[in-house]
C-alpha positions as CSV (number, residue, x, y, z in Angstrom):
1,X,-11.6,28.6,-18.1
2,X,-10.8,26.5,-15.0
3,X,-9.5,23.1,-15.4
4,X,-9.9,20.5,-13.0
5,X,-7.6,17.8,-12.9
6,X,-8.1,14.0,-11.6
7,X,-5.8,14.7,-8.3
8,X,-6.3,17.9,-5.7
9,X,-5.2,20.2,-8.5
10,X,-6.9,23.1,-10.1
11,X,-5.8,25.5,-13.3
12,X,-7.5,28.3,-13.5
13,X,-6.1,30.7,-17.2
14,X,-6.4,34.4,-16.8
15,X,-6.4,36.7,-19.9
16,X,-4.5,39.9,-20.2
17,X,-4.7,40.6,-23.7
18,X,-6.8,38.1,-26.0
19,X,-6.1,39.9,-29.4
20,X,-2.4,41.1,-29.4
21,X,-1.8,41.4,-33.5
22,X,0.9,41.0,-35.6
23,X,2.2,40.5,-39.0
24,X,2.8,36.6,-39.8
25,X,6.5,37.3,-41.2
26,X,6.7,39.5,-37.9
27,X,6.5,36.7,-35.8
28,X,7.9,34.3,-37.9
29,X,10.3,35.3,-40.6
30,X,10.3,32.0,-42.5
31,X,7.0,31.6,-43.1
32,X,5.6,31.5,-46.4
33,X,2.3,33.5,-46.4
34,X,1.3,36.9,-45.6
35,X,-1.3,38.4,-43.4
36,X,-2.4,39.2,-40.3
37,X,-2.2,37.0,-37.2
38,X,-3.6,37.6,-33.5
39,X,-2.1,36.2,-30.3
40,X,-3.3,36.5,-26.7
41,X,-1.3,37.1,-24.0
42,X,-2.0,34.7,-20.5
43,X,-1.1,33.7,-17.4
44,X,-2.3,30.4,-15.3
45,X,-2.9,30.4,-11.4
46,X,-2.3,26.7,-10.3
47,X,-4.1,25.8,-7.0
48,X,-3.1,22.5,-4.8
49,X,-4.3,22.2,-1.4
50,X,-1.5,23.7,0.4
51,X,-0.2,26.3,-2.7
52,X,-1.0,29.0,-4.8
53,X,1.1,29.6,-7.7
54,X,1.2,31.7,-10.8
55,X,2.7,31.1,-14.2
56,X,4.0,34.4,-14.8
57,X,2.6,37.7,-14.5
58,X,1.9,39.4,-17.7
59,X,3.3,42.4,-19.5
60,X,1.3,44.6,-16.8
61,X,0.0,48.3,-17.9
62,X,2.0,51.3,-18.3
63,X,5.2,49.8,-19.0
64,X,7.4,52.1,-21.2
65,X,9.1,50.1,-23.8
66,X,9.3,52.2,-26.8
67,X,12.1,50.0,-28.5
68,X,9.6,47.2,-27.7
69,X,5.9,48.7,-29.9
70,X,3.9,45.4,-29.1
71,X,4.3,46.0,-25.3
72,X,4.7,49.5,-25.2
73,X,1.8,51.3,-22.9
74,X,-0.3,48.8,-22.1
75,X,-3.7,49.4,-20.8
76,X,-5.7,45.8,-20.6
77,X,-6.3,46.0,-16.5
78,X,-4.6,42.6,-15.8
79,X,-3.7,43.5,-11.9
80,X,-7.0,43.6,-11.0
81,X,-8.6,41.3,-13.1
82,X,-6.1,38.5,-11.1
83,X,-7.4,40.3,-8.0
84,X,-10.5,39.1,-8.7
85,X,-9.5,35.7,-8.3
86,X,-7.1,35.5,-5.8
87,X,-5.0,38.6,-3.7
88,X,-1.2,39.1,-3.9
89,X,-0.6,38.5,-1.1
90,X,-1.8,34.9,-1.1
91,X,0.2,33.9,-4.1
92,X,2.9,31.2,-2.6
93,X,5.1,30.8,-5.5
94,X,5.7,33.0,-8.9
95,X,6.7,30.8,-11.8
96,X,8.4,33.1,-14.2
97,X,8.6,30.9,-17.7
98,X,11.5,33.3,-18.8
99,X,12.2,36.8,-18.9
100,X,10.6,38.5,-22.3
101,X,8.9,41.6,-21.1
102,X,5.2,40.1,-21.8
103,X,5.9,37.1,-19.2
104,X,7.5,39.6,-16.2
105,X,6.3,42.8,-16.8
106,X,3.2,42.4,-13.8
107,X,6.3,41.3,-11.3
108,X,6.2,44.3,-10.0
109,X,3.5,47.6,-9.3
110,X,3.2,51.0,-11.4
111,X,5.0,52.4,-8.0
112,X,8.1,49.8,-8.5
113,X,7.1,47.3,-5.6
114,X,6.9,43.5,-5.9
115,X,3.3,42.9,-7.0
116,X,4.0,39.2,-4.9
117,X,5.0,40.4,-1.4
118,X,4.9,36.8,0.4
119,X,6.0,34.4,-2.8
120,X,8.7,33.0,-4.1
121,X,9.7,34.1,-7.5
122,X,11.2,30.9,-9.7
123,X,13.4,32.3,-12.1
124,X,16.1,30.2,-14.0
125,X,19.8,31.4,-13.7
126,X,20.2,31.3,-17.5
127,X,17.8,34.3,-17.2
128,X,18.9,36.5,-14.8
129,X,22.0,35.9,-16.3
130,X,21.1,37.0,-20.0
131,X,18.7,39.9,-18.9
132,X,21.6,41.2,-16.3
133,X,23.8,41.4,-19.0
134,X,21.5,43.1,-21.3
135,X,20.9,45.6,-18.9
136,X,24.8,45.9,-18.0
137,X,25.5,46.6,-21.5
138,X,23.4,50.0,-21.1
139,X,21.7,50.0,-24.6
140,X,20.2,53.1,-25.7
141,X,17.7,52.5,-28.6
142,X,15.6,49.1,-30.0
143,X,14.5,45.8,-28.4
144,X,17.9,46.0,-25.9
145,X,17.0,49.3,-24.4
146,X,13.2,47.8,-23.8
147,X,14.9,44.6,-22.5
148,X,17.0,46.6,-20.2
149,X,14.0,49.0,-18.9
150,X,12.3,45.5,-17.9
151,X,15.1,44.3,-16.2
152,X,14.9,47.7,-14.1
153,X,11.3,48.2,-13.5
154,X,10.3,44.8,-13.2
155,X,13.2,42.0,-12.4
156,X,15.6,44.4,-10.0
157,X,13.3,45.2,-7.4
158,X,12.0,41.8,-7.2
159,X,15.7,40.9,-6.6
160,X,16.4,43.5,-4.6
161,X,13.8,42.2,-2.1
162,X,15.0,39.0,-1.9
163,X,12.1,37.2,-3.5
164,X,14.0,35.6,-6.6
165,X,14.9,31.9,-5.8
166,X,16.8,30.6,-9.0
167,X,16.2,27.4,-10.6
168,X,19.9,25.8,-12.1
169,X,18.6,23.3,-14.3
170,X,16.8,20.7,-12.3
171,X,13.4,19.9,-11.6
172,X,11.2,21.7,-8.9
173,X,8.6,19.7,-7.4
174,X,6.1,21.9,-6.0
175,X,3.8,18.8,-4.3
176,X,0.9,17.4,-5.4
177,X,2.4,16.4,-9.1
178,X,3.4,19.8,-9.9
179,X,6.7,20.0,-11.3
180,X,8.8,23.2,-12.5
181,X,10.8,21.8,-15.8
182,X,13.3,23.2,-18.1
183,X,12.2,23.5,-21.9
184,X,15.5,25.5,-23.3
185,X,15.1,26.7,-26.4
186,X,13.1,30.1,-27.1
187,X,15.8,31.8,-24.4
188,X,18.5,29.8,-22.6
189,X,16.3,29.3,-19.5
190,X,13.0,29.1,-20.6
191,X,10.2,27.3,-17.9
192,X,7.5,25.3,-18.0
193,X,4.9,24.0,-15.6
194,X,3.6,20.1,-15.9
195,X,1.1,18.3,-14.1
196,X,0.7,14.8,-13.8
197,X,2.9,11.7,-13.7
198,X,6.8,12.3,-15.1
199,X,6.7,11.4,-19.4
200,X,2.8,11.5,-19.1
201,X,1.6,15.0,-18.1
202,X,-1.9,15.5,-17.5
203,X,-1.3,19.0,-18.1
204,X,1.5,21.7,-19.3
205,X,1.6,25.7,-19.2
206,X,3.9,25.6,-21.7
207,X,5.0,29.4,-21.3
208,X,6.6,30.5,-25.1
209,X,7.7,26.7,-26.3
210,X,4.9,27.1,-29.2
211,X,3.5,30.7,-30.2
212,X,0.7,29.9,-32.5
213,X,-0.8,27.1,-33.9
214,X,0.4,27.2,-37.6
215,X,4.0,25.4,-35.8
216,X,2.0,22.4,-36.0
217,X,2.6,22.6,-39.5
218,X,6.2,22.9,-39.0
219,X,7.9,22.6,-35.5
220,X,10.7,23.7,-36.9
221,X,9.1,27.0,-37.9
222,X,11.1,29.4,-35.6
223,X,9.6,32.4,-33.7
224,X,11.4,35.6,-34.1
225,X,12.7,36.0,-30.4
226,X,14.1,32.3,-30.2
227,X,17.4,32.4,-29.2
228,X,18.8,28.9,-30.6
229,X,15.9,27.8,-33.1
230,X,17.1,24.4,-33.8
231,X,16.8,23.9,-29.9
232,X,13.4,25.2,-29.3
233,X,12.6,23.4,-32.2
234,X,13.4,19.7,-30.4
235,X,11.7,21.6,-27.3
236,X,8.5,22.4,-29.4
237,X,8.7,18.1,-30.6
238,X,9.9,16.9,-27.2
239,X,6.8,18.1,-25.9
240,X,4.2,17.2,-28.4
241,X,5.2,13.7,-28.1
242,X,4.7,13.9,-24.6
243,X,1.7,15.2,-24.6
244,X,-0.2,13.1,-27.8
245,X,0.9,10.1,-25.8
246,X,-0.5,11.4,-22.4
247,X,-4.0,13.1,-23.9
248,X,-2.5,15.5,-21.1
249,X,-4.2,19.4,-21.8
250,X,-1.5,22.1,-23.4
251,X,-1.9,25.4,-21.4
252,X,0.4,27.9,-23.6
253,X,0.6,31.6,-23.2
254,X,-0.4,33.2,-26.8
255,X,-3.0,31.3,-28.3
256,X,-6.2,29.0,-26.2
257,X,-6.1,25.4,-24.6
258,X,-6.3,22.0,-26.2
259,X,-4.9,18.6,-27.1
260,X,-1.7,17.6,-29.5
261,X,-2.7,14.7,-31.9
262,X,-0.6,12.8,-34.1
263,X,-1.2,13.8,-37.7
264,X,-0.1,13.1,-41.1
265,X,2.3,15.9,-41.5
266,X,3.4,15.4,-37.5
267,X,1.5,16.9,-35.1
268,X,-2.2,18.3,-35.2
269,X,-4.2,20.5,-32.2
270,X,-7.4,20.4,-30.8
271,X,-8.4,23.5,-29.1
272,X,-10.8,23.5,-26.1
273,X,-13.8,26.2,-25.0
274,X,-11.9,29.2,-23.1
């Protein structure tokens, strides 16, 4: 799906996985229901007249994550799919919404080199501090061990190459109405990319602010990985308020794009064609 905005900016959604199944309570421990839900893994390519920006880089194939089974040894062909749209060397900026493995595993190639060798990689200081601390704690099993591997094989090579430009909390202007903004809660330094006037976005690439449409029924419903559930709920509410007011397009990482609207219980969601 390619979205043409009113200005000179286009956004293309590039899907790594379109069926990533979870038990609903594995994803949302406080959800009252039962059964399975399916998520996606999607990244977004933003083109302006003078920059090509990739927002997130997917999980990547062949990543050894035994402590994180959903991320372990995927074979989805994302790198080839992305290369059909843009050569890796032509990407000017990579925005890492956060450093969970399904968002940063594709920052490097299978042999450990930066996948986007000419790009500035915008990563929040808080994300680097958090994942670096996990790595230094030398965990030997479980999710923490999988996160430490993510640091080693996906983040450290990009840092060592001098390609990371830490974001300290201030908005970053990428030109032509494209802004990188902080949206903490799911992780301490989570970032989103907004296109359009401040406060009235035409589109928001929202990373993991929301994980599934069922959260629109209850914006306080925490995802299992939320570092700060209360902060994540505030960020969700703020994002929904602004998009409902502006009519802008929501482009999340784990479900399809659509429009947020006010509903009797708060907010609803109208998906658009993918």
